N, C-alpha and C positions, 0 to 999 in steps of 0.2 A: 266723156272720159277726162279725168283730172290731168292737167298739164304738168310735165315734169318740173321740178324746182329748178330755178335759174340762179346760179351763184356766180359772182365775180370776185376775185381776190387780187389785190394790187400789192406788189412788193417792191422794195427800194434797191435791191441788189441782184447780182447774177452769179455770185460766187458760192462758197460752201462754209462761211464762217458761222458764228453762233446764231445770229438772227436769221440767216438763210436756212439753217437746219431746223430751227423752230417754226419757221413759216412752212417748211416741207411737211413737218408733223401736223400742223393745223390743217393744211390741204388734205393730207391723208385721212385725218379725223373726219372731215366733212365728206370726203368721198365714201368712207366706210359707213357713215351714218346715213347717207343719201345716195346709194349706189346707182339710182337712175337719173340723178340730177345732171343738168348741164353746168359743169364747172369751168369757167374760163379764168385765165391768169394773165395779169399784165406785168411784165418786167421791164426794167429800163433798157436791156440790151441782152443779146445772147451771152451765154457764159457756162461754167461748169454746172450750174443748178438746172439747166434746161432738161438734160436727160432724166433727172430725177422728178421734175415737175411733170414731164410727159407721161409718166406712169399713172398719174391720177387725174390730170386735167383733160378736159374736152378739147381745149384750144389754148394756144399761148400767143399772146400779142405783145408788142413792144412799144414803149413810149418813154423816152429818157428825159423829156422836158418837164414832167410833172414832179420830179424829185429835186428838192432843195439841196444843192451842192455848195458848200461854203466857198470853195475855190473859184467855181464859175461865177458866183455872185460878186465876189470881190473883183474878178477880172473884167466882167461885162455886166455890170448891175442892171442897166436898162434892157439890154438884150435878154438877159435871164428872166427878168420880170415879164417881159413881152411873151417870151416862150411859155412861161408859167401860166399867163392869162389864157393863151391859146389852148394849152393842155387842160385848164379848167373847163373851158367851153367843150372840149371833146368828152371829158368825163361826165359832164352834166348830161349830154346826149346818151352816152353809154349806159349810165346808171339807171336810166328810165327803163331799161330792158330786163332788169334783174329783180328778183325777190330779195336776195341778200347781197350786200356790198360789204366786203371785209377789207380793211386797209391796214397793212402791216407796217408799223413804225410811223412816227409823226413827221418824218422828213418827206413823206408822200403828200406834199402840201396841196397840190392841185386836186388830187382825188378826195382829200379830206374836206376841202372847201365845197366840192361838188355834192357832198352828202346832205347839204343844207335842205334841199327840197324834199327829202324822204320823210315819210311819216313814221316808218319803222324799217328794220332790217338793215341799218347802217351801223357798222362796228369799226372802231379804231383800236389796234392793238399797240399800246404805248410801251416802248421798250427802252426809252432814253431818259436820262436826267440831264437836261440842258443847263447851261449857265443862266445866271439870273435874269439877264435881259432876254435871252432867247426863251426862257421859260414863260415870261409874261406873253410873248408873242405866240407861242404854241397853245397856251391856255386860251388866249382869246380865239385862236383858230378853232379849237376843239369846241368851245362854247358855240361859236358861229355854226358849226357843223351839226350840232345837236345829236351827234352820234353816241351810241352806248360805248363805253370805254372798257377795255380790258388792260390790266397792268401785269407786268411780269414780276413784281415784287411789292412788298409793302412799302419799301423805300421809295420806289417810283411813285406809288399812289400818294404818299406822303408829300412828295415834292410838288405834284400837280394840285393836290387838295381839291379834287373834283370826284363826284360819285363814280364808282366803277367796281369791277370784279377783278380780284387778284388771283391770277393763275401762274403758279411757279412753272418754269420751263421744265421739260423733262428730256432725258436722252436715252438713246437706244445703244447698246453695246453688242457688237457682233463678234463672234468667236470666243475663244477661251480667255479667261482672266489670267494675266501673267502671275506667277507665284510672287509672293511677298519677298522683296530682296532682303538679304541678310548682309548688312554693310560691313561689319567687322571693323577693319582699320582702314578701309579705303576712303577716299573723299566722298563728302555728301553730294549727291546728284540732285540738281534742281532743273526743272523744265518750265520755261514761260511760253505758253502756247496761245496763239491768236494774233489778230491784227496788230502790226507794228504801228504805234501811234504814241505821240508824246504823253497823253493822259493815261495810257495803259501801263506806264512806268518802267518799260524796258531800259530807257536811258537812266532813269533814277537808280535802278539797281546797279548798273555798270559803274555809274559815278561813285556809288557807295563802296563797291568792290575795289576800285582803283586806289582808294585810300588805305587798303589794308595790306598791301604787299602779299607775302605768303602766310600771313597770320592765320588765315582761315582756310583750311583745305577743303575746297569744294570744286565741282565741275558744273557748269551751267550750259544749258541748250536754250537758245531762243528760236522759236518756230513760227513763222509767219512772213507776211509781206506788207508793204505799204500801199495806200491808194495811189493810183497813177498821179504823177505830179508832185509827190512827196518823197522823191528818192533821196533828197538830201538828208531826210530824217534817218534813213537806212545807212547812208554813208557815214553820218556822225557816230551812229551805233557801232559800225564796223571799226572806226578809228579808236573809240573808247575801248572796244573788246581787245584790240591789239595792245593797248596799254596796260591791261589788267594781268596780274601775275597768275590768276587762276585760269583754268582751262575754259574758254568760252567759245561755243560753236553757234553759228547763225545759220539756220536752215530756212529754206523757202516754204511757202504754203504747201500743205499736204492735205488731201481729201480724207485721209485716214491717219491721225496722229497716234494710233494705238502703240506703235513701236517706241514713241517718245515717252508715253506714260509708262510703259513697260521698263524702260531704261531708268526712269527717275525714281528717287525716294519720295520726293514731294513735287507737286505742282506748285509753282510760286505765282501768285496773282497780286502784283504790286501796284495796282491802280492808284494814281495820285489824286484823282477826282472820284466822287461817288460812282460806284459801279451799279448800274441799274439792276443787274441780276448777278452775273458771274457764272455763265454756262460752264466755263473751263473747270471751275471747282466741282461741278456735278460730273462731268466727264472723268475727272481725276478720281472722285469717289467711286464711280462705276467701275473704274479700273483697279480698284482696291488700293489707291494711293492717297494718303492724307494730303492736306493743303496748307500751305503758309500763305496768308493773305492779309491785305490791308483792311483794317477794321472800318470799312466804309460801305455805305449803300446796302444793296442786296446780299453782299458777301457775308454780312453778320447774321443773315437768316439762313445761311447754309453752313458756315464753319463754326463749330463750337470750340472755343479755345481749350486746349488740353484734352479734348475728347476725340475730335475728328481732324485736328490740326492745330495750328497756332495763328493767332492774330497779332498784328503790330500796328502802331499808329501810322495812318497814311502820310506819306511824304516825309517821314522821319527816319533818316538813315541810321541814326544811332539805335533806335528801337528795332529796326529791321536786323541790324548786326547782332543785337542782343538776342533775338529770337533765333537767328541762324546758329549762333554759338550754343544755344540751349538745344536745338535740334541735333547738332553735331554731337553733343554729349549724351544724348538719350540712349539708354541701353536698348539692345535689340528687342527684348521682351516687351518693353513699353511701346516701341515702334510698331510691333505686330498688333498690339491692342489698338493703337490709333488706326492702323490699316483696316482692321476688321470692323471698327466702329464706323469708318468712312463708307465702306461697302454697304453696311447695314443701313446707314442713313439714306443712301441712294435707293436701295431696295424698298424702304418703307415710305418714301415720299417724293421721289424725283424720277421715277421711270417714265418712259415715253407713253406707256399705256395710261398712267394717271393723268398726264398732261392732255392727251388726246381725248380722254373721256370728259374732262372738265371743258375743253374747247367745244366739243360737240353738244354738251348740255347748255352752254352759254350762247353760242351763235345759233340763233333760231330764226326762221322765217316768220313774218307776220301771218296772221291766220288766213288772209286773203292773198292769193298769188297775184303779183303785179303785172306780169307780162308773159307773153308766149316765149318759151324757152328756145324754140326753133328759130334762132336768129340767122338772118341771111349772112352768108360768109363775108360779104363786102360791105355790110351795113354800118360798121363801126369805123370812124375816121381816125384810127390810130395809125402810127407810122408804118409798121410792118407786121406781118403775121408769120408765124412759124410754117415752115413747109410741111 
């Protein structure tokens, strides 16, 4: 009797931001493609993602030391590298037991390095465009691993310049789509949704607005949180928001941002560095809302200027303000056309079904199964297992 397929999937986060949700969709795709498979998931720690992972995974394990965290590396470089080496040895032993090893994001450094000994069945899903120095390090790591690469955009693939498959992320929208808002004479409503981080551009937008006074009637919502240890970034954001003449609300992270998309006229994606993909833009399209975005990275593969939203030069406050003034002056009929085109763009190319189908076709086991999927529950020396 043929043994069930054994799959292990490694992820770098435990929340429900964009990469977390894309990981969940990949997990679901492999579960639906291989309903009898043993699918184990390794996370760095417990968190909001766990309940969602549990729907599809056979087992959840935890190991925080294999993920490269810049803050930890700066604070304790030698200790961090020692922990990374120990995690690499654990992953080497772990991966011997599986037919397919899928690693989500390049910051799962120990797991990627452990793929080196595999003949086939090793995959790394590349979702980042690192800085120049970091890019060289990650490219060397990926070459060393000999893994098959999956990129989330053509922009990410172009940055790494290594062979791989481009699969655009897809999103799933639950419930009814909110009606297209008719603005009339009220202020323009903008929503920035996602991780609060200097390169994501929240501070850039507030700095630009602070120079305007009341010259531009708009309301802004910023929705998201910072990584632990970066609370000062959020504090600076709040201080700048108080100095703006416009209405600026800062909301914490939410598992379901639907109410914020429904409130907004546009999602604003103001990334000051190249955006590897831009999942928020797709979520906005799915909600029937056009997008105002920095013309950088994967966002240019999503937003068509004047058709599904507007693009501006990244990190250029004057060009951002020019685009905002144009959006403010846009007649309601033209806005409705943008909104309808945005929704059609999502339906035609960025649904979760499209994404899952591509993942299932790409992530394949080698012809010969590598190991018995019935792994003893205590056989893997990772830190903790789910109860």
